[in-house]
Structure formats: C-alpha cells, structure tokens
C-alpha positions in Angstrom: -5.2 -4.3 27.9 -8.3 -4.8 25.8 -7.2 -1.9 23.4 -3.8 -3.6 23.0 -5.5 -6.9 22.2 -7.7 -5.3 19.5 -4.6 -3.6 18.0 -2.8 -6.9 17.9 -5.8 -8.7 16.4 -6.1 -6.0 13.7 -2.4 -6.3 12.9 -2.6 -10.0 12.6 -5.6 -9.8 10.2 -3.7 -7.5 7.9 -0.6 -9.7 8.1 -2.5 -12.8 7.1 -4.4 -10.9 4.4 -0.9 -10.1 2.9 0.3 -13.7 3.2 -2.8 -15.4 1.9 -4.3 -13.0 -0.6 -1.7 -10.6 -2.0 1.2 -11.2 -4.4 4.8 -11.7 -3.0 5.8 -8.1 -3.6 3.4 -7.0 -0.8 4.9 -9.4 1.8 7.3 -6.8 3.2 5.0 -3.8 2.9 3.7 -1.9 6.0 0.2 -1.8 7.3 -0.1 1.8 6.1 0.7 0.8 2.5 -1.9 -2.0 2.6 -4.5 0.5 4.0 -3.7 3.1 1.4 -3.6 0.7 -1.6 -6.6 -1.6 -0.8 -8.7 -0.4 2.1 -9.1 3.3 1.5 -10.4 3.6 -2.0 -13.3 5.6 -3.4 -15.5 2.7 -4.5 -19.3 2.6 -4.8 -21.3 -0.3 -3.4 -24.5 -0.9 -5.4 -27.1 -3.6 -5.6 -27.7 -5.3 -9.0 -30.0 -8.2 -9.5 -30.1 -8.8 -5.7 -26.3 -9.0 -5.4 -24.0 -6.4 -3.9 -21.4 -5.1 -6.4 -18.4 -2.9 -5.6 -17.7 -0.5 -8.4 -14.0 0.5 -8.5 -12.8 3.8 -10.0 -11.6 3.6 -13.6 -8.2 5.0 -12.8 -7.6 2.7 -9.7 -3.9 1.7 -9.9 -4.3 -1.6 -8.1 -7.4 -2.9 -9.8 -5.9 -6.2 -11.0 -4.3 -7.0 -7.6 -7.5 -6.0 -5.8 -9.6 -8.3 -7.9 -7.1 -11.2 -7.6 -7.1 -10.8 -3.8 -10.9 -10.8 -3.7 -11.0 -14.1 -5.6 -8.5 -15.6 -3.2 -10.6 -14.4 -0.3 -13.6 -16.3 -1.8 -11.6 -19.5 -1.9 -10.4 -19.3 1.8 -11.9 -22.0 4.0 -11.4 -22.9 7.6 -9.6 -26.3 8.1 -11.8 -29.1 9.1 
C-alpha cells in the first residue's frame, strides 16, 4: 500500500509540474517524455560565488523551456 501511495504521489508531482511550469504543448505528454526531456540530462552542478549553478549542455534541445520552467518554479508560492 505504501509503495502505491508513493507512486501516486510521484505521478501527481509530475502532473502538476506539467500544468504549472511547462508550456501547453507538454500538457498531454507522458511521464516518460517529461523524464527524458527535463529530468535526465547531463548537467553539471557547480558552486560560484556561494550559489549553486546548474550548467546545461550546449546542445541541450529543451534549454529555453527548461529555463522558463525553472523561473516559474521560483515564482510558485503556497496559498495563504
């Protein structure tokens, strides 16, 4: 039962990520597509001037969408 609940929670996280952070063309995509396009990428996490910086590959196809989604994530707030 706990495993099923964790799967459901993970699915819901990806669903709301699509709805709140990605452009409309991703609304009907599968979890596998989201994982391949945005979660499994060969980036490098470095520390510059005391801040963590994610360096994306130069030839990353979804760079613009990834950066727009990151900005939308920064703006998300819980309702009061």
